[in-house]
C-alpha positions as CSV (number, residue, x, y, z in Angstrom):
1,M,95.3,-3.9,-52.9
2,P,96.0,-2.5,-49.4
3,G,92.7,-4.0,-48.2
4,L,93.6,-7.4,-49.6
5,M,97.1,-7.2,-48.0
6,R,95.5,-6.5,-44.6
7,Q,93.1,-9.4,-45.0
8,L,96.0,-11.8,-45.8
9,R,98.0,-10.5,-42.9
10,G,95.1,-11.2,-40.6
11,L,95.6,-14.9,-41.4
12,G,98.9,-14.9,-39.5
13,G,100.7,-16.9,-42.1
14,C,98.0,-19.6,-42.6
15,T,98.5,-21.1,-46.1
16,T,95.2,-23.1,-46.3
17,P,92.5,-20.7,-45.0
18,I,88.8,-21.6,-45.1
19,R,86.8,-19.4,-47.4
20,L,83.3,-18.4,-46.2
21,D,80.4,-16.7,-48.0
22,G,77.7,-14.9,-46.0
23,H,77.2,-11.8,-43.8
24,R,77.3,-10.6,-40.3
25,T,75.4,-7.7,-38.7
26,D,76.0,-6.4,-35.1
27,V,72.8,-4.8,-33.7
28,H,72.4,-3.0,-30.4
29,A,69.9,-5.1,-28.5
30,T,68.2,-2.2,-26.8
31,T,68.1,0.5,-29.4
32,G,68.1,-1.6,-32.6
33,E,70.9,0.5,-34.0
34,I,73.2,-1.3,-36.5
35,L,76.6,-1.0,-35.1
36,H,78.5,-2.8,-37.8
37,S,77.8,-4.9,-40.9
38,L,80.0,-7.2,-43.0
39,N,79.3,-8.9,-46.3
40,A,81.8,-11.4,-47.6
41,S,81.3,-10.3,-51.2
42,D,82.5,-6.8,-50.2
43,L,85.8,-8.1,-48.9
44,P,88.9,-7.7,-51.1
45,A,89.3,-11.5,-51.4
46,G,85.6,-12.0,-52.2
47,N,85.2,-14.2,-49.2
48,L,85.8,-14.1,-45.5
49,L,89.1,-15.9,-44.8
50,V,89.6,-17.7,-41.5
51,R,92.6,-19.7,-40.3
52,C,92.4,-23.5,-40.9
53,N,93.7,-24.2,-37.3
54,N,95.1,-27.5,-38.5
55,R,97.5,-29.0,-36.0
56,R,99.5,-30.9,-38.6
57,A,102.8,-29.2,-39.5
58,T,102.7,-30.9,-42.9
59,R,99.3,-29.2,-43.7
60,C,99.8,-25.7,-42.3
61,A,103.1,-24.8,-40.6
62,S,101.7,-21.5,-39.2
63,C,98.6,-23.0,-37.5
64,A,100.6,-26.0,-36.3
65,E,103.0,-23.7,-34.6
66,T,100.2,-21.9,-32.9
67,Y,98.8,-25.2,-31.7
68,R,102.2,-26.3,-30.5
69,R,102.6,-23.1,-28.4
70,D,99.2,-23.6,-27.0
71,I,100.0,-27.1,-25.9
72,Y,103.2,-25.9,-24.4
73,Q,101.3,-23.3,-22.3
74,L,98.7,-25.8,-21.3
75,I,101.4,-28.3,-20.1
76,T,103.5,-25.7,-18.4
77,A,100.4,-24.3,-16.5
78,G,99.8,-27.7,-15.0
79,L,103.5,-28.0,-14.0
80,R,104.2,-24.6,-12.4
81,G,100.9,-22.7,-12.4
82,G,99.5,-19.8,-14.3
83,K,96.7,-19.3,-16.7
84,G,94.2,-19.8,-13.8
85,T,96.1,-22.7,-12.3
86,P,97.6,-22.1,-8.8
87,E,101.4,-22.0,-8.5
88,A,101.2,-24.5,-5.7
89,V,100.9,-27.3,-8.3
90,A,104.7,-27.1,-8.7
91,T,105.0,-28.8,-5.3
92,H,102.6,-31.6,-6.1
93,P,104.0,-35.1,-6.9
94,R,104.1,-35.5,-10.6
95,V,105.9,-37.8,-13.1
96,F,106.5,-37.9,-16.8
97,A,105.5,-41.3,-18.3
98,T,105.8,-42.9,-21.7
99,F,103.6,-45.8,-22.7
100,T,104.6,-47.9,-25.7
101,A,102.9,-50.5,-27.9
102,P,103.8,-54.2,-27.7
103,S,105.9,-55.9,-30.4
104,F,104.3,-57.1,-33.6
105,G,107.5,-58.5,-35.0
106,P,111.2,-57.5,-35.1
107,V,112.0,-54.2,-36.9
108,H,115.1,-52.3,-37.9
109,N,116.3,-50.1,-35.1
110,R,119.2,-48.4,-33.5
111,P,119.8,-50.0,-30.0
112,A,121.7,-48.1,-27.4
113,K,124.3,-50.9,-27.4
114,G,125.3,-53.2,-30.3
115,R,123.8,-53.4,-33.7
116,C,120.4,-54.0,-35.2
117,R,119.2,-57.6,-35.5
118,C,120.0,-57.4,-39.2
119,G,123.7,-56.9,-38.3
120,T,123.8,-53.3,-39.5
121,Q,124.6,-50.1,-37.5
122,H,121.9,-47.9,-39.0
123,P,122.4,-44.1,-39.2
124,D,119.7,-42.0,-37.5
125,D,118.1,-41.1,-40.8
126,A,118.1,-44.5,-42.4
127,P,114.8,-45.0,-44.3
128,E,114.5,-48.7,-43.2
129,L,114.3,-47.8,-39.5
130,G,111.0,-49.0,-38.1
131,S,110.3,-51.3,-41.0
132,P,110.0,-55.1,-40.3
133,L,113.0,-57.4,-40.8
134,N,110.5,-59.8,-42.4
135,A,107.3,-58.2,-43.7
136,E,105.7,-61.6,-44.4
137,T,105.8,-62.5,-40.7
138,Y,105.1,-59.1,-39.3
139,D,101.6,-59.0,-37.6
140,Y,100.1,-56.1,-39.5
141,E,96.6,-57.0,-38.4
142,A,97.4,-56.7,-34.7
143,A,99.4,-53.5,-35.3
144,V,96.4,-51.8,-37.0
145,L,93.9,-53.1,-34.4
146,W,96.2,-52.0,-31.5
147,N,96.2,-48.5,-32.9
148,A,92.4,-48.6,-33.1
149,H,92.1,-49.7,-29.5
150,A,94.9,-47.5,-28.0
151,S,92.5,-44.8,-26.7
152,K,90.4,-47.5,-25.0
153,I,93.5,-48.9,-23.4
154,W,94.4,-45.5,-22.0
155,A,90.8,-45.0,-20.7
156,R,91.0,-48.4,-18.9
157,F,94.4,-47.5,-17.5
158,S,93.2,-44.1,-16.1
159,I,90.4,-46.0,-14.2
160,Y,92.9,-48.6,-12.8
161,L,95.4,-45.9,-11.9
162,R,92.9,-44.3,-9.4
163,R,92.3,-47.7,-7.9
164,E,96.0,-48.5,-7.6
165,V,96.7,-45.1,-5.9
166,A,93.8,-45.7,-3.5
167,K,95.0,-49.2,-2.7
168,R,98.5,-47.9,-1.8
169,A,97.0,-45.2,0.4
170,G,94.8,-47.8,2.2
171,L,91.6,-46.2,1.0
172,S,88.5,-47.5,-0.7
173,Q,87.8,-46.3,-4.2
174,R,84.9,-44.3,-2.9
175,A,86.9,-42.7,-0.1
176,F,89.7,-41.8,-2.5
177,T,87.8,-38.9,-4.0
178,D,87.6,-37.3,-0.6
179,H,91.4,-37.3,-0.2
180,A,93.1,-36.9,-3.6
181,R,92.6,-36.6,-7.3
182,V,94.7,-37.8,-10.3
183,S,95.3,-35.2,-13.0
184,F,97.0,-35.7,-16.3
185,A,97.7,-34.3,-19.7
186,K,98.9,-36.5,-22.6
187,V,99.8,-36.5,-26.3
188,A,99.9,-39.4,-28.7
189,E,103.0,-40.0,-30.9
190,Y,103.7,-42.5,-33.7
191,Q,106.8,-44.6,-33.4
192,R,108.7,-45.2,-36.6
193,R,107.1,-48.7,-36.9
194,G,103.7,-46.9,-37.1
195,A,102.4,-47.8,-33.6
196,I,100.9,-45.2,-31.3
197,H,102.5,-44.5,-27.9
198,F,101.6,-41.9,-25.3
199,H,103.6,-39.3,-23.4
200,A,101.8,-38.1,-20.2
201,V,102.3,-35.8,-17.3
202,I,100.5,-37.4,-14.3
203,R,100.0,-35.4,-11.1
204,L,98.6,-36.1,-7.6
205,D,96.4,-33.3,-6.2
206,G,94.1,-32.8,-3.3
207,P,90.4,-33.6,-3.6
208,D,89.6,-30.4,-5.5
209,G,92.5,-30.6,-8.0
210,G,95.4,-28.2,-8.1
211,D,93.6,-25.8,-5.8
212,T,94.1,-28.1,-2.8
213,P,97.3,-29.7,-1.5
214,P,97.8,-33.4,-1.9
215,P,97.6,-35.6,1.3
216,V,100.8,-36.4,3.2
217,W,101.0,-39.9,1.8
218,A,101.1,-38.7,-1.8
219,T,104.6,-39.1,-3.2
220,A,106.1,-39.4,-6.7
221,E,107.3,-42.9,-5.8
222,L,103.8,-44.0,-4.8
223,L,102.4,-42.5,-8.0
224,A,105.1,-44.2,-10.1
225,D,104.4,-47.6,-8.5
226,A,100.7,-47.2,-9.1
227,I,101.3,-46.3,-12.7
228,R,103.3,-49.5,-13.3
229,A,100.6,-51.7,-11.7
230,A,97.8,-50.0,-13.6
231,A,99.6,-50.2,-16.9
232,S,100.3,-53.9,-16.6
233,A,96.6,-54.6,-15.6
234,A,94.9,-52.4,-18.3
235,D,93.9,-54.6,-21.2
236,V,91.0,-54.4,-23.7
237,P,89.4,-57.4,-25.4
238,G,89.5,-57.1,-29.2
239,P,87.7,-58.8,-32.0
240,V,87.9,-62.5,-33.0
241,I,89.2,-62.7,-36.6
242,D,89.4,-66.1,-38.3
243,G,89.4,-67.8,-35.0
244,R,92.1,-65.6,-33.5
245,A,91.0,-63.7,-30.4
246,H,92.8,-60.4,-29.9
247,T,93.5,-58.7,-26.5
248,F,95.3,-55.4,-26.4
249,A,97.5,-53.8,-23.7
250,F,100.5,-51.6,-23.3
251,G,104.0,-52.9,-24.2
252,T,106.5,-53.9,-21.5
253,Q,108.6,-50.8,-22.2
254,L,107.3,-48.3,-19.6
255,D,109.4,-45.2,-18.7
256,I,108.4,-43.3,-15.6
257,R,110.5,-40.4,-14.3
258,P,109.8,-37.8,-11.6
259,I,109.7,-34.2,-12.7
260,R,112.1,-31.9,-10.9
261,S,110.7,-28.9,-9.0
262,A,111.6,-26.9,-6.0
263,D,110.5,-29.7,-3.7
264,F,111.1,-32.8,-5.8
265,E,114.7,-32.9,-7.0
266,G,115.1,-36.7,-7.0
267,G,118.5,-36.4,-8.6
268,T,117.0,-36.0,-12.1
269,E,117.6,-33.5,-14.8
270,L,114.1,-33.7,-16.1
271,T,112.8,-30.1,-15.9
272,E,109.3,-28.7,-16.3
273,R,110.4,-26.7,-19.3
274,A,111.9,-29.8,-21.0
275,V,108.8,-31.9,-20.4
276,A,106.5,-29.2,-21.8
277,A,108.7,-28.6,-24.8
278,Y,109.0,-32.4,-25.5
279,I,105.2,-33.0,-25.3
280,A,104.4,-29.9,-27.4
281,K,106.8,-31.0,-30.1
282,Y,104.9,-34.1,-30.8
283,A,101.4,-32.5,-30.7
284,T,101.8,-31.3,-34.3
285,K,103.2,-34.5,-35.8
286,G,101.1,-37.3,-37.2
287,A,101.8,-40.7,-38.7
288,E,103.1,-39.0,-41.9
289,T,106.1,-37.5,-39.9
290,A,107.2,-40.8,-38.3
291,T,106.3,-43.4,-41.0
292,G,106.0,-41.4,-44.2
293,T,102.4,-42.3,-44.6
294,L,99.6,-39.9,-45.7
295,D,98.4,-36.8,-43.9
296,R,94.8,-36.9,-45.2
297,P,92.1,-39.6,-45.8
298,I,91.8,-41.6,-49.0
299,K,88.5,-42.4,-50.7
300,F,89.7,-45.4,-52.7
301,L,92.4,-47.9,-52.0
302,A,93.5,-47.5,-55.7
303,E,94.8,-44.0,-54.7
304,L,97.8,-45.7,-53.1
305,A,99.1,-46.7,-56.5
306,R,100.1,-43.2,-57.5
307,M,101.5,-42.2,-54.1
308,T,105.1,-42.5,-53.1
309,I,105.1,-43.9,-49.6
310,P,107.2,-46.5,-47.8
311,E,106.1,-50.1,-48.3
312,H,105.6,-50.6,-44.6
313,A,103.2,-47.7,-44.4
314,R,101.5,-49.0,-47.6
315,R,100.9,-52.4,-46.0
316,L,99.5,-50.8,-42.8
317,I,97.0,-48.8,-44.8
318,R,96.0,-51.8,-46.9
319,T,95.5,-53.8,-43.8
320,A,93.3,-51.1,-42.2
321,W,91.3,-50.9,-45.5
322,T,90.8,-54.6,-45.6
323,L,89.7,-54.9,-41.9
324,G,87.4,-51.9,-42.5
325,A,85.3,-54.0,-44.8
326,R,84.3,-56.3,-41.9
327,R,80.9,-55.7,-40.4
328,D,82.0,-56.7,-36.9
329,L,84.6,-53.9,-37.0
330,E,82.3,-51.1,-38.3
331,D,82.5,-49.2,-35.1
332,L,86.3,-48.8,-35.5
333,R,85.8,-46.9,-38.9
334,L,89.1,-48.3,-40.1
335,R,88.7,-47.1,-43.7
336,A,88.1,-43.6,-42.6
337,W,91.2,-43.7,-40.5
338,A,93.4,-45.9,-42.7
339,H,95.7,-42.9,-43.4
340,M,96.2,-42.8,-39.6
341,L,97.0,-46.5,-39.5
342,G,93.9,-47.2,-37.6
343,F,94.2,-44.6,-34.8
344,R,91.2,-42.3,-34.5
345,G,91.7,-40.8,-31.0
346,H,92.6,-37.3,-30.0
347,F,96.3,-36.4,-30.1
348,S,96.1,-34.3,-27.0
349,T,93.8,-34.8,-24.0
350,K,93.8,-33.8,-20.4
351,T,91.7,-34.1,-17.3
352,R,89.4,-31.2,-16.4
353,R,91.4,-30.1,-13.4
354,Y,94.9,-30.4,-14.8
355,S,95.2,-26.8,-16.1
356,T,93.7,-24.3,-18.5
357,T,92.0,-25.4,-21.7
358,L,92.8,-24.8,-25.4
359,G,89.5,-23.0,-25.7
360,A,90.5,-20.5,-23.0
361,L,93.8,-19.9,-24.6
362,R,92.2,-19.3,-28.0
363,T,89.6,-16.9,-26.4
364,A,92.3,-14.9,-24.8
365,R,94.2,-14.7,-28.1
366,A,91.1,-13.6,-29.9
367,E,90.4,-10.9,-27.3
368,W,94.0,-9.7,-27.6
369,R,93.7,-9.4,-31.4
370,R,90.4,-7.5,-31.0
371,L,92.1,-5.0,-28.7
372,Q,95.1,-4.6,-31.1
373,A,92.7,-4.0,-34.0
374,A,90.9,-1.4,-32.0
375,I,94.1,0.4,-31.2
376,A,95.1,0.2,-34.9
377,H,91.8,1.9,-35.8
378,G,92.5,4.9,-33.5
379,D,91.1,3.7,-30.1
380,Q,94.1,4.2,-27.9
381,S,92.5,2.7,-24.8
382,P,90.1,0.0,-25.9
383,V,88.0,-1.5,-23.1
384,P,87.7,-5.3,-23.0
385,A,84.2,-6.6,-23.5
386,D,82.2,-6.7,-20.2
387,P,80.0,-9.8,-20.0
388,D,77.9,-8.2,-17.2
389,S,77.2,-5.0,-19.1
390,D,73.7,-4.1,-20.1
391,D,74.8,-2.9,-23.5
392,T,74.4,-6.2,-25.2
393,T,75.2,-6.6,-28.9
394,L,73.0,-8.9,-30.9
395,V,75.0,-10.7,-33.7
396,L,73.1,-11.8,-36.8
397,A,75.3,-13.9,-38.9
398,H,75.0,-16.6,-41.6
399,W,78.1,-18.2,-43.2
400,T,78.5,-21.0,-45.7
401,F,81.6,-22.9,-46.8
402,A,83.0,-21.7,-50.1
403,G,86.3,-23.6,-50.3
404,T,89.8,-23.7,-48.9
405,G,93.1,-22.2,-49.8
406,L,94.4,-19.1,-51.6
407,S,94.4,-18.2,-55.3
408,R,97.7,-18.0,-57.1
409,G,97.8,-14.3,-56.8
410,E,96.8,-14.4,-53.1
411,E,99.6,-16.9,-52.5
412,W,102.2,-14.6,-54.0
413,L,101.0,-11.6,-52.0
414,A,100.9,-13.7,-48.8
415,A,104.5,-14.9,-49.4
416,S,105.6,-11.3,-50.2
417,T,104.0,-10.1,-46.9
418,A,105.8,-12.8,-45.0
419,L,109.1,-12.0,-46.6
420,D,108.7,-8.3,-45.9
421,S,108.0,-9.0,-42.2
422,T,111.0,-11.2,-41.8
423,E,113.6,-9.7,-44.1
424,G,112.4,-6.3,-45.1
425,A,113.1,-7.3,-48.7
426,L,109.8,-6.3,-50.2
427,T,107.4,-3.5,-49.5
428,P,104.1,-4.1,-51.2
């Protein structure tokens, strides 16, 4: 029992861990001495349990919270430095921009002034918000296809943005790379109507990224003007369906605001901390949070019949499933991503020079846990692993997937452990 409790505590609250069968042996590469061996069948749970690392809050709240904090650290490092990023980035021109989808038909909303088009003043939690005023005339086909092409639109925009910045600086596209670089980090968020939009921190750096100061002509105003031009020019040709040619671009609602820092006040209250927290909040939310749709794929369309979801989400999923049967749309994999309403892109992306990486943050966390485990086992001054040391350890491992989740008893023990750590109510 104590061993099982330790194994469950090691999951850090993950409720849907991955179960693995197999073994691992650590061998000293020079002497051949076996330093450590582990067999999954000898563990108290009968398997090696590892965190699921799912970013969705609806699937695993613990892993989603870890992901949210990592995104916060990643965004913050690109705004004020740290985690290997120089603090000088805090003085670089940067803006917070939101890119929305175009209209596919009028929907119930809460305008800043006046009432919804239906004549009602909807409360903030009204279930009809985001749903069409007339579902029969709403363009579900274009809505699903726009989600499927959203990542391509962003890729086209990022190319055009560099061109627009270079144009305003009086530089050719080739010469621009010798003077400046555009860095960004973005997350995708679903609007209540089920359409993807993007939140992005966009920064102007010197030619080598955050390590070099931007040129004197680089300002937040120039960057904002270039973003507007690039966003209006970025469009992606879509498929022709039943004689109707689709073209996809960002909507007309584009919000761009400078981010306050020591050198860029601009009369705004938008702080670095607020931007990082806002972006990180949406990194763990999917379509299921905004529209009430599903948080996992479906294998058959008939599965929708036994699921309680809003009619608007149901229609979007059905449209994605129907379009997914077309051969000319095979590359969009709409049936595999029907639960995501057609969107199959990454929810968080960044340029290489913006700041640290999620991989680096996870590696640092794993090393910290290793050192804490060493201290817990009696080593009061553990030494971090030295990659240049000649004492190399050879790892022989073979793991196979054995399932997911906890048994009923393991769930009870995990809940008891969590309660004990937060309230001190139980002592297993």
